[in-house]
N, C-alpha and C positions, 0 to 999 in steps of 0.2 A: 063329685069327684074332682072335676077340673078346678072348682073354686077352692077346695081343700088344698090341692097341689099349689095353687097360687099363694095361699096364705102361708103354707109351710116354707115355700121358697123365699117369700118376702121376709118372714120372721127370721130365717136362718142366716141370710147374708145381708151385709150392709152394702148399699149401692148395687144390689143384684138386679140384673136385667132379666125379666121373666118372659118366657116364650109361651104364653098362654093367653087366650082371648079374654079381654075384660069387657064383658057383655054390656055393662051399664053405659059405657061411653064409647064403645066400638074401638077401643085402643087395644092393640095386641101386645105391644111392648112399651113399658114405662120405665124410664131411668130417672132416679132422683140422686143428685150429687150431695156432697157433704154440706152444702150451704142451702139446701132445700129447694134448689132450682129443679124444675122437672122438664124433661123433653120426651115427647110421645112419638113412637114409631109404630106403624102397623106392619103386619106381615106383608102387606102389599107394598110397603115402602122399603123394607129391608128383607131380603130373601132369608127365611128362617133357617135354611140349611147353610148359608154362607157366613152369617155374622154371629159369632159366638163370644160371649163375654163371661168371665168367671165372677166370683163373688168378692173381689178385692174392692178397695175404696177407690172409686173411679171419678176422675174429672173428665171434662169433655176431651182434653188432650189424650187421656188414657183410652177413651173410646175410639178416637181417631187412630191411635197407634195400633189398637187391636184390629181395626178395619183394614189397615195397611198390611198387617201381618196375615190377614185372611185373604189377601190379594183383591181387596175391594178398594175402589177409588172413591172414598167418601170424605167429605168435609162437613164439619158440624159447627153451626153458628149458635152459640148459647144465648145470644141476645134475642134473636127472633125465632129460635127453635126451628131452624131450617137445616135440612140435609141436602148437600150437593152430591149427587151420585152420577159420575161420568159427566155427560152434557146436560143432565137433568137437575133442576133445583126444586126440591119438594118441601112443603111445609106440612108438618103433622102427618095426617093420614092420606096423603095424595096417592094416586094410582101408582102401582109398582112399575118402574121403568124396566125396559128389556135389559138383560144381562148377558155377558159373554165371558164366562170364566175360563179364559185361555191360560193354560199352564205352560205355554211357550213350547210345547212339544209339537213339532211340525207334523209328524206322523207316528202312529203307534199301532201295535196289535190290540185292537179294542175288543169289546165284549162279544162281537159277532165272529171272532176268530179269523178274519181276513184283513189284509192291509187296506185301510181306508184313512182318509183325513180324520184326525181325532176330533175336529170341530164339526163333522157332518152329523154327529148324533145330537139330536136336540136336547135341551135342558129338560129335566123331569118336570111334569106338570105340578101345579099347586097341590098341596096335600089335601085340600078339600075336594078335589076332583078324584074321588076314590076309584071309580071305575076306570078312568083314563090312566091313573097311576098304575093300576093292576095290569092293564093291557101294555103300558109302556114297559114295565118290568118284564113281561112275557116276551115282548118283541125284541127289545134291545139287550138281550142276553143270549148266550149260545150254549150254556150248560146249566144244569140244575142238580139238586139233591133229591132223589126219589126214595121214599120210605115205603117198604112193603112189610108183610108179616113173614118172618123167616121160616123156611122149611129145611134149614141146614143143620142136621145133627143136633148137638146140644143147644143150638140157638133156636130150635123150633118153637114158634109162638112168640118170639121176641121181635119187637120192631127193629127193622134192618134198613139202614140208609146206604145208598150207593150213588155214584156220580154218573150222569148220562148227558151226552150231547143231544141237543134237540133243536127244533126250529118251529116257529108258528107260521112261517111263510118267508119267501124271499124278502130281503131288506126293502122296506117300503110297502109291503103287501101283507100286513098283519091279519091273522084270523083269530088269534087268541087261543088256538088249539095247539098244544105241544105235540109235535110228531117226532117219532123215534125210529132209529134203525137198529133193530135188535137181532140177537141170536140166541138160540136155546142153550148155548154154551155159557151164558151169563148167569151168575148166581141169582140175580133178582128175577129173571124170567122163570126160573124154577118156582119161585114164590108165586109169581103171577099166574102160573098154570094151575096152582091150587086155590089161589084167592086173588082175583083180578083187582081188588081194591088197593089203591095207592094214593099217597099225597106227595106233592112236589113243592119244593121251596126255592124261590128265586129272590135274590137280594140286590139292592142297588150297590152293595159293596163289590159286586162281581166285576163291574166295569171301571173301578178305580175312583168313582165319583166321591165316595165317602172318605177315602184316604186323602184326596185332594182337598176336601172341605173339612178335614180334621174331625170326622165323625166316626166313632167306634162302630163296628158292624152291629152291635147290640143296641145302639142308640135308636130310638123309635123314628127319628128323622132320616136315618139310613134305611129307607123303606124296604120291606120285603112282603112278598105275597105267597100265600099257600093255596095251591089248587088241588082239589081232591076229587076223586071219582074212580072210574074203572079204566084200566089199560086194555085196549082191544086191538086186534089186528085190523089193518086197513084192507078192504077187499082187494084181492089180486086182480090186476088188469083193469082196474076201474079208473075213472077220471080222478078220483081222490088219491089213488096211489100215484098217479102221474104228478099230481100237485105235491104230495108228500116228498116224492123223489126230488123234484125241483127245489122245494123248500129246504131240504136237508143238504143236498149236494151243492147248492149255491152258497150256503153258509158254512159248510164243512167240506172243502174241496178234496180232502184226503179220503173221504168215505168210499168213493168208487174203487179205490185201490185196496180196500180191505179184503182179506182172503175169501174167495167164493165158497170154499169148503166149509166155512162157518155157517152157511145157510141163513144169510141175512134176510130180514123181512121188515116191512113198515108197520108201525103201530101208532096209536094216538091215545091221549088221555081224554076220555069222555067226562067232561067236568060236570060235577053236580054241586060243587061248593067252592066259593072264592072268599078267602079271608085275607084282609090287608091290615098291616100295621105300618103307618107312615107318619105318625105324629103322636104326641102325648095324649093320654086318655083311654088307651086300650085299643084292641083290634076291632075291625069293622067287618061285618058280613056284607059283601057286595052282591046285590041282586044279579042273578045270571043274565037277565035281559039287559040290564044296564051295561054289564061287562061286554056282552057280545055286540051291543049297539054302538060301541065306541069306534070312531074312525080316527086313526093316527095319521 
């Protein structure tokens, strides 16, 4: 499948840069200009989410211009096929240097819903680290879309999606388990009382990363994870309830002020399936043990 995609892309565009592994020589990105010169970059050399080139007829100057447009400090030397990235000078498939994609915003309301320095959230992990990427998405977001099976009138039996605030732990203390603050007045809780099965989706698009890097939310590189399982109540007066309270209230400071008359209680998603799409080639089933063993 991956080889077919490579062949289709290469055939379709002249001078097209292909973001797929070339397993025979270990090169991830190959660019050939109109004069037959070739320069090789690996995904370790250029961040696959940062550097995007279309299928125009590219010279090395064109590549450099696109890099600048993508907020990357890259110089390309066509004579010795060397890439200068920040303070690093890399030839061919050298190790990926550290990046800091600063969009010059000093502070912003980021994905966790509280005022923090925008640069305090780490860059997403490499797409090959599927368990870590799944946990990253779960921890560095503060809302998700939950799908249940509707029990609402004419919609009964229809998949039904709604938005929920959640937390998998205080910032810097990830568990990978989404906790919720729910009320029986919510439409989705009616569904869950009949059928506790649910799936939730969390996307890298939610914290602005994909917009900054010119990635459409449906682009596979704009990673998203689907967690599926059963939504269950957290035992009242338990240590887990105390943790859920800290996790949610620290990330959503307005929650303690929600009306007591709504009968709020803490729930969690007991995960039995993790599905990740973070690169070309299709979604990946992430083993639960790998998912929960990640330390962020």
